[in-house]
Backbone as CSV, one residue per row, in Angstrom:
resi,resn,N_x,N_y,N_z,CA_x,CA_y,CA_z,C_x,C_y,C_z
1,ARG,76.193,146.114,92.216,75.714,146.563,90.905,76.180,147.994,90.640
2,LEU,76.141,148.843,91.695,76.595,150.222,91.526,78.086,150.269,91.214
3,ALA,78.832,149.382,91.885,80.275,149.339,91.627,80.556,148.898,90.193
4,GLN,79.805,147.896,89.721,80.006,147.442,88.343,79.634,148.539,87.347
5,THR,78.546,149.256,87.628,78.140,150.345,86.729,79.191,151.445,86.697
6,THR,79.692,151.785,87.888,80.736,152.820,87.953,81.982,152.377,87.226
7,ARG,82.332,151.105,87.381,83.497,150.579,86.707,83.300,150.605,85.196
8,GLY,82.081,150.304,84.757,81.812,150.337,83.329,81.920,151.735,82.762
9,ILE,81.450,152.714,83.534,81.576,154.104,83.081,83.035,154.512,82.989
10,ARG,83.824,154.094,83.989,85.252,154.427,83.950,85.928,153.808,82.744
11,LEU,85.608,152.547,82.465,86.211,151.901,81.302,85.777,152.588,80.016
12,GLN,84.516,153.004,79.982,84.025,153.663,78.779,84.727,155.009,78.580
13,LEU,84.903,155.759,79.671,85.617,157.017,79.567,87.067,156.796,79.175
14,PHE,87.673,155.743,79.697,89.056,155.442,79.361,89.193,155.126,77.879
15,ASP,88.233,154.357,77.358,88.286,154.020,75.934,88.126,155.265,75.078
16,CYS,87.226,156.187,75.494,87.036,157.412,74.722,88.287,158.274,74.745
17,SER,88.920,158.356,75.921,90.098,159.210,76.018,91.249,158.652,75.213
18,THR,91.425,157.314,75.251,92.527,156.733,74.496,92.293,156.842,73.008
19,SER,91.039,156.691,72.583,90.779,156.795,71.148,90.969,158.221,70.657
20,SER,90.595,159.214,71.501,90.775,160.598,71.075,92.241,160.959,71.027
21,HIS,93.039,160.430,71.987,94.470,160.731,71.964,95.146,160.059,70.784
22,ALA,94.621,158.962,70.331,95.255,158.261,69.223,95.105,159.043,67.927
23,LEU,94.061,159.877,67.837,93.840,160.636,66.621,94.702,161.883,66.560
24,ILE,95.239,162.323,67.701,96.025,163.551,67.754,97.498,163.195,67.648
25,SER,98.157,163.761,66.662,99.583,163.513,66.508,100.347,164.406,67.459
26,PRO,101.460,163.920,68.013,102.217,164.732,68.964,102.861,165.921,68.265
27,VAL,102.659,167.103,68.817,103.262,168.316,68.281,103.928,169.066,69.427
28,LYS,104.834,169.964,69.069,105.528,170.757,70.066,104.747,172.049,70.280
29,MET,104.138,172.176,71.446,103.293,173.327,71.705,104.091,174.525,72.208
30,GLN,105.313,174.327,72.699,106.136,175.420,73.194,105.465,176.195,74.324
31,ASN,104.616,175.508,75.082,104.010,176.114,76.269,103.133,177.315,75.918
32,VAL,102.575,177.333,74.698,101.726,178.434,74.268,100.410,177.858,73.780
33,THR,99.299,178.430,74.218,97.976,177.996,73.803,97.254,179.170,73.155
34,ALA,95.988,178.960,72.837,95.195,180.035,72.239,95.003,181.193,73.210
35,LEU,95.141,180.936,74.496,95.004,181.982,75.498,96.305,182.708,75.762
36,GLY,97.363,182.342,75.038,98.654,182.972,75.259,99.535,182.121,76.156
37,PRO,100.712,182.608,76.493,101.615,181.836,77.354,101.052,181.676,78.758
38,ARG,101.439,180.588,79.404,100.953,180.323,80.756,101.423,181.388,81.726
39,ASN,102.652,181.826,81.578,103.209,182.869,82.434,103.821,183.942,81.543
40,PRO,103.155,185.096,81.375,103.698,186.108,80.467,105.019,186.693,80.928
41,PHE,105.310,186.624,82.231,106.560,187.179,82.719,107.742,186.332,82.272
42,THR,107.641,185.019,82.421,108.736,184.160,81.976,108.803,184.073,80.459
43,ALA,107.658,184.195,79.776,107.661,184.126,78.314,108.310,185.347,77.687
44,ASN,108.298,186.500,78.375,108.872,187.722,77.846,110.270,188.010,78.363
45,LEU,110.862,187.075,79.084,112.227,187.269,79.537,113.181,187.288,78.346
46,LEU,114.275,188.018,78.502,115.268,188.058,77.441,115.867,186.683,77.177
47,SER,115.843,185.824,78.182,116.411,184.482,78.024,115.439,183.493,77.404
48,ALA,114.165,183.890,77.209,113.155,182.973,76.662,113.232,182.979,75.139
49,LEU,114.275,182.372,74.605,114.479,182.283,73.164,114.348,180.836,72.721
50,GLY,114.295,180.634,71.415,114.067,179.292,70.888,115.125,178.295,71.277
51,VAL,116.364,178.756,71.385,117.445,177.831,71.711,117.285,177.235,73.103
52,MET,116.528,177.897,73.984,116.319,177.383,75.330,115.226,176.317,75.368
53,HIS,114.430,176.201,74.307,113.317,175.251,74.286,113.639,173.988,73.484
54,PHE,114.751,173.977,72.794,115.120,172.825,71.981,116.483,172.314,72.422
55,SER,116.595,171.001,72.505,117.849,170.381,72.921,118.790,170.256,71.735
56,ASN,120.030,169.936,72.035,121.011,169.728,70.961,120.634,168.534,70.087
57,ALA,120.029,167.507,70.695,119.644,166.321,69.921,118.562,166.669,68.904
58,GLU,117.608,167.511,69.295,116.549,167.898,68.366,117.092,168.739,67.220
59,ILE,117.994,169.661,67.525,118.596,170.470,66.474,119.515,169.620,65.607
60,LYS,120.143,168.587,66.206,121.018,167.693,65.432,120.217,166.916,64.400
61,GLU,119.002,166.518,64.739,118.157,165.822,63.764,117.871,166.708,62.554
62,THR,117.540,167.954,62.819,117.293,168.884,61.722,118.570,169.157,60.947
63,PHE,119.701,169.203,61.635,120.986,169.423,60.968,121.296,168.286,60.007
64,ASP,121.054,167.042,60.419,121.313,165.895,59.552,120.392,165.905,58.332
65,GLU,119.121,166.291,58.547,118.202,166.367,57.411,118.585,167.511,56.473
66,PHE,119.036,168.605,57.045,119.368,169.785,56.244,120.631,169.562,55.427
67,THR,121.625,168.920,56.013,122.902,168.725,55.316,122.912,167.479,54.441
68,GLN,121.981,166.540,54.685,121.899,165.298,53.894,123.216,164.521,53.896
69,GLY,123.807,164.430,55.101,125.010,163.625,55.261,126.309,164.324,54.932
70,ARG,126.285,165.575,54.521,127.535,166.260,54.182,128.343,166.603,55.426
71,GLY,127.677,166.823,56.555,128.386,167.067,57.809,128.714,168.516,58.073
72,THR,128.535,169.383,57.095,128.810,170.811,57.274,127.673,171.625,56.663
73,ILE,127.568,172.842,57.109,126.545,173.751,56.615,127.175,175.112,56.397
74,LEU,126.732,175.800,55.378,127.228,177.144,55.130,126.741,178.089,56.222
75,LYS,127.579,179.065,56.549,127.189,180.025,57.579,125.966,180.825,57.161
76,THR,125.821,181.046,55.872,124.674,181.816,55.387,123.355,181.051,55.521
77,ASN,123.425,179.735,55.745,122.211,178.912,55.881,121.840,178.636,57.329
78,MET,122.527,179.292,58.262,122.252,179.030,59.673,120.856,179.499,60.055
79,PHE,120.405,180.601,59.495,119.060,181.093,59.795,118.004,180.100,59.317
80,ASP,118.197,179.536,58.111,117.242,178.562,57.592,117.235,177.292,58.436
81,LEU,118.389,176.906,58.949,118.461,175.719,59.804,117.673,175.928,61.089
82,LEU,117.844,177.086,61.726,117.120,177.354,62.965,115.623,177.469,62.721
83,ARG,115.244,178.074,61.618,113.816,178.203,61.313,113.179,176.835,61.085
84,LYS,113.906,175.934,60.454,113.373,174.590,60.239,113.332,173.798,61.534
85,ALA,114.318,173.988,62.394,114.361,173.254,63.666,113.288,173.762,64.628
86,TYR,113.079,175.074,64.672,112.104,175.649,65.597,110.674,175.501,65.097
87,GLY,110.491,175.597,63.795,109.143,175.668,63.250,108.643,177.097,63.156
88,PHE,109.477,178.056,63.501,109.159,179.482,63.401,110.474,180.238,63.244
89,GLU,110.383,181.482,62.821,111.588,182.273,62.611,112.173,182.722,63.947
90,PRO,113.482,182.548,64.114,114.096,183.023,65.363,114.049,184.539,65.443
91,MET,114.013,185.044,66.665,113.934,186.480,66.882,115.259,187.142,66.519
92,PRO,115.218,188.436,66.154,116.476,189.134,65.821,117.489,189.111,66.959
93,GLU,117.015,189.188,68.210,117.942,189.137,69.340,118.685,187.805,69.386
94,GLU,117.966,186.723,69.056,118.609,185.409,69.068,119.602,185.280,67.929
95,MET,119.246,185.784,66.741,120.169,185.710,65.614,121.416,186.545,65.875
96,ALA,121.254,187.645,66.612,122.428,188.450,66.953,123.399,187.656,67.825
97,LEU,122.863,186.823,68.720,123.732,185.969,69.534,124.460,184.943,68.676
98,PHE,123.747,184.346,67.716,124.395,183.374,66.841,125.442,184.038,65.952
99,VAL,125.171,185.243,65.499,126.138,185.946,64.646,127.423,186.228,65.408
100,SER,127.282,186.692,66.655,128.469,187.006,67.445,129.194,185.752,67.930
101,THR,128.451,184.690,68.217,129.073,183.476,68.757,129.720,182.633,67.664
102,LEU,129.023,182.458,66.550,129.525,181.588,65.470,130.223,182.362,64.362
103,GLY,130.285,183.671,64.490,130.963,184.463,63.470,130.227,184.462,62.145
104,LEU,128.918,184.667,62.182,128.114,184.637,60.959,128.110,186.019,60.315
105,VAL,129.256,186.417,59.788,129.368,187.709,59.128,128.969,187.537,57.671
106,GLU,128.145,188.475,57.174,127.624,188.327,55.815,128.728,188.400,54.764
107,ASP,129.731,189.244,55.013,130.781,189.411,54.006,131.718,188.216,53.932
108,GLU,131.800,187.439,54.996,132.706,186.305,55.036,131.937,185.012,54.784
109,GLY,132.569,184.117,54.019,131.960,182.820,53.765,132.373,181.817,54.823
110,GLY,132.403,180.558,54.421,132.806,179.517,55.346,131.653,178.611,55.699
111,SER,131.983,177.532,56.374,130.991,176.538,56.757,131.173,176.181,58.220
112,LEU,130.182,175.497,58.751,130.182,175.086,60.153,129.892,173.604,60.240
113,SER,130.633,172.917,61.084,130.347,171.521,61.373,129.426,171.449,62.587
114,TRP,128.926,170.240,62.841,128.034,170.101,63.992,128.771,170.366,65.290
115,ILE,130.066,170.045,65.351,130.843,170.303,66.571,130.886,171.801,66.849
116,ASP,131.068,172.606,65.793,131.085,174.059,65.969,129.718,174.573,66.434
117,ILE,128.665,174.058,65.817,127.312,174.519,66.175,126.964,174.109,67.597
118,GLU,127.312,172.877,67.972,126.998,172.401,69.324,127.722,173.222,70.376
119,ALA,128.976,173.554,70.107,129.714,174.393,71.056,129.093,175.779,71.147
120,GLY,128.642,176.312,70.016,127.985,177.611,70.038,126.657,177.583,70.771
121,LEU,125.892,176.502,70.606,124.616,176.377,71.328,124.824,176.352,72.834
122,ASP,125.815,175.592,73.275,126.095,175.528,74.714,126.542,176.883,75.255
123,GLU,127.338,177.600,74.468,127.813,178.918,74.913,126.656,179.916,74.995
124,ILE,125.748,179.861,74.019,124.605,180.778,74.025,123.684,180.467,75.200
125,ARG,123.436,179.188,75.464,122.581,178.829,76.602,123.196,179.277,77.920
126,GLU,124.502,179.131,78.055,125.163,179.572,79.278,125.023,181.088,79.451
127,HIS,125.134,181.805,78.337,124.956,183.261,78.401,123.523,183.633,78.784
128,LEU,122.541,182.921,78.219,121.149,183.222,78.530,120.789,182.861,79.962
129,HIS,121.425,181.836,80.506,121.193,181.502,81.914,121.663,182.644,82.817
130,ARG,122.771,183.266,82.458,123.244,184.415,83.239,122.296,185.600,83.088
131,VAL,121.769,185.780,81.866,120.840,186.888,81.640,119.544,186.683,82.417
132,SER,119.090,185.427,82.514,117.826,185.154,83.215,117.899,185.501,84.691
133,LYS,119.086,185.516,85.256,119.218,185.872,86.667,118.941,187.348,86.914
134,ASN,118.987,188.163,85.847,118.700,189.586,86.033,117.261,189.830,86.452
135,ALA,116.359,188.915,86.057,114.946,189.110,86.381,114.658,188.882,87.860
136,THR,115.521,188.173,88.554,115.320,187.917,89.982,116.128,188.939,90.773
137,GLU,115.467,190.019,91.128,116.160,191.086,91.849,116.328,190.748,93.327
138,TYR,115.345,190.045,93.872,115.366,189.785,95.309,115.092,188.317,95.581
139,THR,115.766,187.814,96.584,115.485,186.482,97.128,115.081,186.574,98.596
140,SER,115.013,187.783,99.101,114.641,187.999,100.501,113.559,189.069,100.561
141,HIS,112.475,188.778,101.264,111.407,189.763,101.441,111.873,190.937,102.294
142,LYS,112.769,190.687,103.207,113.281,191.774,104.056,114.070,192.775,103.212
143,ASP,114.904,192.270,102.304,115.665,193.183,101.444,114.731,193.998,100.550
144,LEU,113.658,193.366,100.073,112.699,194.079,99.227,112.019,195.207,99.991
145,THR,111.531,194.907,101.185,110.854,195.942,101.977,111.811,197.053,102.395
146,ASP,113.060,196.706,102.698,114.032,197.737,103.077,114.300,198.693,101.921
147,ASP,114.418,198.157,100.719,114.672,199.015,99.565,113.457,199.871,99.230
148,ILE,112.256,199.337,99.473,111.045,200.133,99.230,110.968,201.285,100.218
149,VAL,111.270,201.021,101.472,111.213,202.068,102.494,112.264,203.139,102.226
150,LYS,113.448,202.727,101.800,114.538,203.683,101.561,114.553,204.221,100.125
151,HIS,113.533,203.830,99.320,113.387,204.327,97.944,114.629,204.025,97.095
152,ARG,115.139,202.823,97.223,116.266,202.407,96.391,115.759,201.855,95.070
153,ARG,116.407,202.242,94.010,116.026,201.751,92.696,116.571,200.344,92.485
154,MET,115.906,199.613,91.589,116.404,198.273,91.246,117.690,198.392,90.439
155,LEU,118.506,197.361,90.523,119.791,197.393,89.839,119.635,197.231,88.328
156,LYS,118.589,196.525,87.894,118.382,196.269,86.468,117.112,196.963,86.002
157,ASP,117.206,197.578,84.827,116.037,198.219,84.226,115.147,197.168,83.566
158,PRO,113.884,197.524,83.284,113.002,196.547,82.626,113.534,196.032,81.290
159,MET,114.244,196.865,80.518,114.784,196.422,79.231,115.922,195.426,79.398
160,ASP,116.497,195.362,80.610,117.531,194.365,80.887,116.942,193.019,81.287
161,LYS,115.607,192.965,81.433,114.961,191.731,81.871,114.008,191.166,80.827
162,PHE,113.255,192.042,80.167,112.165,191.600,79.307,112.382,192.050,77.870
163,LYS,111.745,191.320,76.948,111.834,191.633,75.527,110.809,192.656,75.100
164,ALA,109.724,192.799,75.851,108.634,193.700,75.505,108.110,194.343,76.783
165,PRO,107.449,195.492,76.677,106.895,196.130,77.875,105.878,195.230,78.565
166,MET,105.957,195.176,79.879,105.047,194.353,80.652,103.842,195.137,81.142
167,THR,103.911,196.453,81.114,102.790,197.305,81.489,102.620,198.375,80.419
168,GLU,101.481,199.024,80.417,101.218,200.071,79.426,102.135,201.269,79.632
169,SER,102.456,201.583,80.877,103.341,202.725,81.136,104.761,202.455,80.648
170,GLN,105.202,201.202,80.665,106.541,200.881,80.193,106.672,201.014,78.683
171,SER,105.553,200.981,77.963,105.623,201.091,76.502,106.063,202.479,76.054
172,ILE,105.917,203.490,76.932,106.359,204.849,76.613,107.849,204.957,76.904
173,GLY,108.624,205.172,75.868,110.064,205.264,76.025,110.781,203.936,76.031
174,TRP,110.068,202.837,75.696,110.734,201.528,75.692,111.810,201.491,74.610
175,HIS,111.475,201.997,73.434,112.446,202.112,72.351,112.734,203.590,72.100
176,GLU,113.893,203.844,71.539,114.247,205.225,71.225,113.312,205.756,70.151
177,GLU,112.735,206.878,70.425,111.794,207.464,69.482,111.931,208.979,69.513
178,GLU,111.626,209.583,68.395,111.733,211.035,68.300,110.521,211.679,68.961
179,VAL,110.794,212.657,69.811,109.743,213.307,70.581,109.470,214.682,69.984
180,PHE,108.208,214.996,69.780,107.789,216.297,69.263,107.045,217.040,70.369
181,ASN,107.480,218.272,70.621,106.802,219.135,71.593,105.908,220.104,70.822
182,GLU,104.641,219.789,70.739,103.692,220.631,70.016,103.022,221.595,70.988
183,ARG,103.055,222.860,70.634,102.494,223.896,71.497,101.044,224.156,71.118
184,PHE,100.227,224.387,72.118,98.833,224.709,71.919,98.555,226.053,72.602
185,PRO,98.739,227.181,71.881,98.537,228.496,72.513,97.069,228.738,72.870
186,LYS,96.889,229.600,73.848,95.540,229.917,74.283,94.841,230.763,73.223
187,SER,93.642,230.424,72.893,92.850,231.186,71.925,91.531,231.589,72.579
188,SER,91.129,232.855,72.351,89.906,233.394,72.947,88.966,233.846,71.843
189,CYS,87.705,233.840,72.163,86.712,234.282,71.195,86.678,235.813,71.149
190,ALA,85.912,236.350,70.211,85.852,237.810,70.048,85.252,238.486,71.269
191,GLU,84.232,237.923,71.864,83.598,238.516,73.026,84.560,238.612,74.204
192,THR,85.369,237.536,74.390,86.325,237.539,75.497,87.410,238.577,75.279
193,ARG,87.893,238.699,74.060,88.913,239.700,73.761,88.364,241.120,73.965
194,TYR,87.104,241.348,73.585,86.476,242.664,73.776,86.371,242.991,75.264
195,ALA,85.971,241.983,76.068,85.857,242.213,77.507,87.221,242.474,78.131
196,ASP,88.263,241.800,77.656,89.607,242.027,78.183,90.068,243.460,77.896
197,GLU,89.798,243.938,76.706,90.194,245.301,76.369,89.423,246.333,77.197
198,MET,88.172,246.059,77.458,87.379,246.958,78.314,87.973,247.026,79.716
199,VAL,88.384,245.901,80.266,88.987,245.880,81.595,90.297,246.641,81.604
200,LYS,91.127,246.457,80.552,92.405,247.141,80.483,92.231,248.648,80.400
201,SER,91.176,249.117,79.731,90.951,250.560,79.572,90.261,251.179,80.771
202,GLY,89.867,250.371,81.736,89.236,250.892,82.939,87.756,251.102,82.817
203,GLN,87.169,250.639,81.736,85.735,250.797,81.545,84.996,249.624,82.210
204,GLU,83.925,249.966,82.868,83.104,248.921,83.446,81.996,248.580,82.471
205,TYR,81.688,247.344,82.414,80.660,246.893,81.469,79.682,245.973,82.167
């Protein structure tokens, strides 16, 4: 009887879980929840861009919908294509890669076929894979401890690894900013100045 009751509870829970999942439509969460990314270090890597989270097939679907069978897209519409494919605006760093790879110069016109875009996507991903290796400074604990003992600096700076400061101290000087040196001269009250003059004149008070 206990086994049957337990089995009934399991079936009931299974029915509840399946019915709740049926009401939720599948969406792309991009590994981000209300609590933030699961791993802030990997989420802030320079290589953690939208193109690394979407496959060529997914972008091809958006390309076909965007072009409506024409087979080509204007270079000036590449930003709109990526925004529609991602569901969010691509970062300026990512657009800079597309501009340099696909030749998206504002003054020049022209169009791109899917073959051109696919080749550019593969080239950008290959470049980002090389960039992601910068975040792994050590693969040996012995090398890490030796460099700590000998006070050797890391080969890559934090800006070569991450898109944003990972600590509060790194936020100072992360971007170029104008520095102001404000002086705060010493100021004394009237009583202190009077006592100083008395001491200078040799009078005891």
